[in-house]
C-alpha positions in Angstrom: -0.1 0.0 0.0 1.4 3.4 -1.1 1.5 6.4 1.3 -1.3 8.1 -0.4 -3.4 5.1 0.0 -2.5 4.6 3.5 -3.6 8.2 4.4 -6.9 7.6 2.5 -7.5 4.5 4.6 -6.6 6.2 8.0 -9.0 9.1 7.1 -11.9 6.6 6.2 -11.1 4.9 9.5 -11.3 8.2 11.3 -14.5 9.1 9.6 -16.1 5.7 10.6 -15.1 6.1 14.2 -16.7 9.6 14.2 -20.0 8.3 12.6 -20.1 5.6 15.0 -20.6 8.3 17.7 -23.7 9.6 16.1 -27.0 8.4 16.7 -27.4 8.4 12.8 -24.9 7.2 10.1 -23.3 9.8 8.1 -22.2 8.5 4.6 -20.1 10.6 2.1 -21.8 11.0 -1.4 -19.9 10.2 -4.6 -18.6 13.4 -5.2 -16.7 13.5 -1.9 -14.5 10.5 -3.0 -14.6 10.7 -6.8 -11.0 10.8 -8.1 -9.8 8.6 -5.1 -12.3 6.1 -5.9 -13.5 5.3 -9.5 -17.3 6.5 -9.3 -18.3 3.8 -11.8 -17.0 1.0 -9.6 -19.5 -0.7 -7.3 -19.3 0.6 -3.8 -20.0 -1.6 -1.1 -23.0 -0.9 1.3 -22.2 1.2 4.1 -20.8 -0.8 7.2 -23.7 -0.6 9.7 -23.8 -3.4 12.0 -26.2 -1.8 14.5 -28.8 -1.0 11.9 -28.7 2.7 12.9 -30.7 5.0 10.6 -28.9 7.1 8.0 -28.4 10.9 8.6 -31.2 12.7 7.0 -30.8 16.1 8.6 -28.0 18.4 10.2 -24.6 16.7 11.0 -24.1 17.2 14.8 -20.4 17.3 14.0 -20.9 20.7 12.4 -21.9 23.9 14.1 -25.5 24.2 14.3 -27.3 26.8 11.8 -30.2 29.1 12.8 -33.4 27.8 11.8 -33.6 30.7 9.5 -30.0 31.1 8.2 -28.8 34.1 6.6 -25.8 34.5 4.1 -23.6 35.9 7.2 -24.5 32.6 9.1 -23.2 30.6 6.3 -19.9 32.7 6.4 -19.9 31.9 10.0 -20.7 28.2 10.3 -20.3 26.5 6.8 -17.9 28.6 4.6 -14.2 27.9 4.7 -11.7 30.6 5.7 -12.8 33.8 3.8 -9.9 36.0 4.2 -9.5 36.4 0.4 -12.8 37.5 -0.1 -13.0 39.7 2.7 -9.8 41.5 1.4 -11.2 41.4 -2.1 -14.3 43.3 -1.1 -12.4 45.8 1.2 -10.0 46.6 -1.9 -13.2 47.3 -4.1 -14.9 49.6 -1.2 -11.8 51.6 -0.8 -11.4 51.8 -4.6 -14.7 53.7 -4.5 -16.4 50.9 -6.7 -20.4 50.7 -6.6 -21.9 48.5 -3.8 -22.7 45.7 -6.5 -19.1 45.3 -7.3 -18.1 45.1 -3.6 -20.7 42.4 -3.3 -19.5 40.5 -6.4 -16.0 40.7 -4.7 -17.3 39.5 -1.5 -19.1 36.4 -3.0 -17.1 35.7 -6.1 -15.5 32.5 -4.5 -18.2 31.3 -2.4 -18.5 28.2 -4.2 -14.8 27.2 -3.5 -15.3 28.1 0.2 -18.6 26.1 0.6 -19.4 23.9 -2.2 -17.0 22.9 -4.9 -13.9 24.3 -6.9 -14.5 23.2 -10.5 -16.3 25.8 -12.4 -16.7 28.0 -9.2 -17.7 31.1 -10.9 -20.7 29.4 -12.7 -21.6 27.4 -9.3 -21.3 30.6 -7.3 -23.5 32.5 -9.7 -26.2 30.1 -9.4 -26.0 30.0 -5.8 -26.6 33.8 -5.4 -28.7 34.6 -8.7 -32.2 34.6 -6.9 -30.8 37.1 -4.3 -28.8 39.6 -6.1 -28.9 42.1 -8.9 -28.3 40.6 -12.2 -25.1 42.3 -12.8 -23.7 40.9 -9.4 -24.4 37.4 -10.7 -23.2 37.8 -14.1 -19.9 39.2 -12.6 -19.3 36.2 -10.3 -20.0 34.0 -13.2 -17.9 35.8 -15.7 -14.9 36.4 -13.5 -13.9 32.6 -13.7 -13.6 33.4 -17.5 -12.0 36.7 -18.1 -9.2 36.1 -15.3 -7.4 34.0 -18.0 -7.3 37.1 -20.4 -5.1 40.3 -20.0 -6.7 43.7 -20.3 -4.0 46.4 -20.9 -6.5 49.1 -20.4 -7.0 48.4 -16.8 -3.6 46.9 -16.2 -4.5 43.5 -15.8 -1.9 41.0 -16.9 -2.1 37.1 -16.8 -1.3 36.1 -13.3 1.9 34.8 -12.6 0.6 32.6 -10.2 -1.5 30.6 -13.0 1.8 29.9 -14.7 3.0 27.9 -11.6 -0.5 26.5 -10.9 -1.1 25.3 -14.4 2.3 25.5 -16.5 3.2 27.8 -19.1 1.6 25.7 -21.9 -1.9 26.0 -20.2 -4.6 27.3 -22.6 -8.1 27.8 -21.3 -10.7 25.2 -23.0 -12.5 26.1 -25.9 -16.0 26.8 -24.0 -14.2 29.3 -21.7 -12.8 31.1 -24.8 -16.1 31.3 -26.3 -17.6 32.6 -22.9 -14.7 35.1 -23.0 -15.4 36.6 -26.4 -19.0 37.1 -25.4 -18.2 38.6 -22.1 -15.7 41.0 -23.6 -18.7 42.4 -25.8 -21.1 42.3 -23.1 -22.3 45.7 -21.3 -21.2 44.3 -17.9 -17.7 43.2 -19.1 -16.1 45.8 -16.9 -18.0 44.5 -13.8 -16.4 41.0 -14.1 -13.0 42.6 -14.8 -13.2 44.6 -11.6 -13.9 41.4 -9.8 -10.7 40.1 -11.2 -8.4 43.2 -10.5 -9.8 43.0 -6.8 -9.2 39.4 -6.7 -5.4 39.2 -7.9 -4.0 41.2 -5.0 -6.2 39.9 -2.0 -4.0 37.3 -0.6 -2.0 39.2 2.2 -1.8 36.8 5.3 -1.0 39.8 7.3 -4.1 41.8 6.7 -7.4 41.0 8.8 -10.7 42.1 7.5 -14.0 41.3 9.6 -17.1 40.3 7.9 -19.0 43.0 10.2 -17.5 45.6 7.8 -20.0 44.5 5.0 -23.2 43.9 7.0 -24.7 47.0 5.8 -23.7 46.3 2.1 -25.2 42.8 2.4 -28.5 43.9 3.9 -28.9 46.6 1.0 -27.9 44.3 -1.6 -28.5 40.5 -0.8 -32.2 39.6 -0.8 -32.5 37.5 2.5 -35.5 35.2 2.2 -37.9 35.4 5.3 -37.8 31.5 5.4 -34.1 31.2 5.6 -31.5 30.7 3.1 -32.0 27.2 1.9 -35.7 26.9 2.5 -37.3 29.6 0.4 -37.8 27.4 -2.6 -35.8 29.5 -4.9 -34.2 27.6 -8.0 -30.9 27.4 -5.8 -32.4 26.7 -2.4 -31.4 23.1 -2.5 -27.7 24.2 -3.1 -27.7 26.1 0.2 -29.3 23.2 1.9 -26.5 20.9 0.5 -24.0 23.3 2.1 -25.8 23.5 5.3 -26.2 19.6 5.4 -23.6 18.0 3.4 -23.6 14.5 4.9 -27.5 14.0 4.4 -28.1 10.6 2.9 -30.5 11.7 0.3 
């Protein structure tokens, strides 16, 4: 057994030990393990000798969410460390940008923090679309696209970090290139571009920004559902519930 497999087995064993401490059994979904395990291979039935019920609600190993959660509650209890988003939003605010741009900067990577990395701009836009101005959702979606393309008019260059991350020969996929060509001619192009500008320089480990700085901007620009974010029957409510209860069996 190689080192990576050994670590996976140890992680699975720890997960199983933690699950056995619950009244109900928590089981990881396919997307949790895909890549480490071929998803098309048959998976064994979860080991459940005590015949416990499978978890169909909140996971008690996570911090409890309020009955009617807000966007700020997701930042506090479900999203990963958000220093980058907070720094990005503060940069936009100090640059004097419209509150819509500040909000887009605050939300541009929430999919990475709480849901999934792949196609994070598209997922993030879908998450927030029912609750924000269309321009905000568009900017979040398209920042994923335009970040690969320099724009000399605003001093945006291809990030050096991308050469390290993806290699000097990396080229965006054809669908990204098509989306960029469309975005470049869109009336809100500069909104997405401003997100990338305030994205690029927001990774300072010595800068601390508090979410409370943006409470008023969120209140004015994010339509909080009365039922709670995840329980309002919007087209993306199920995505918020998945973030809230990620180990729910079905």
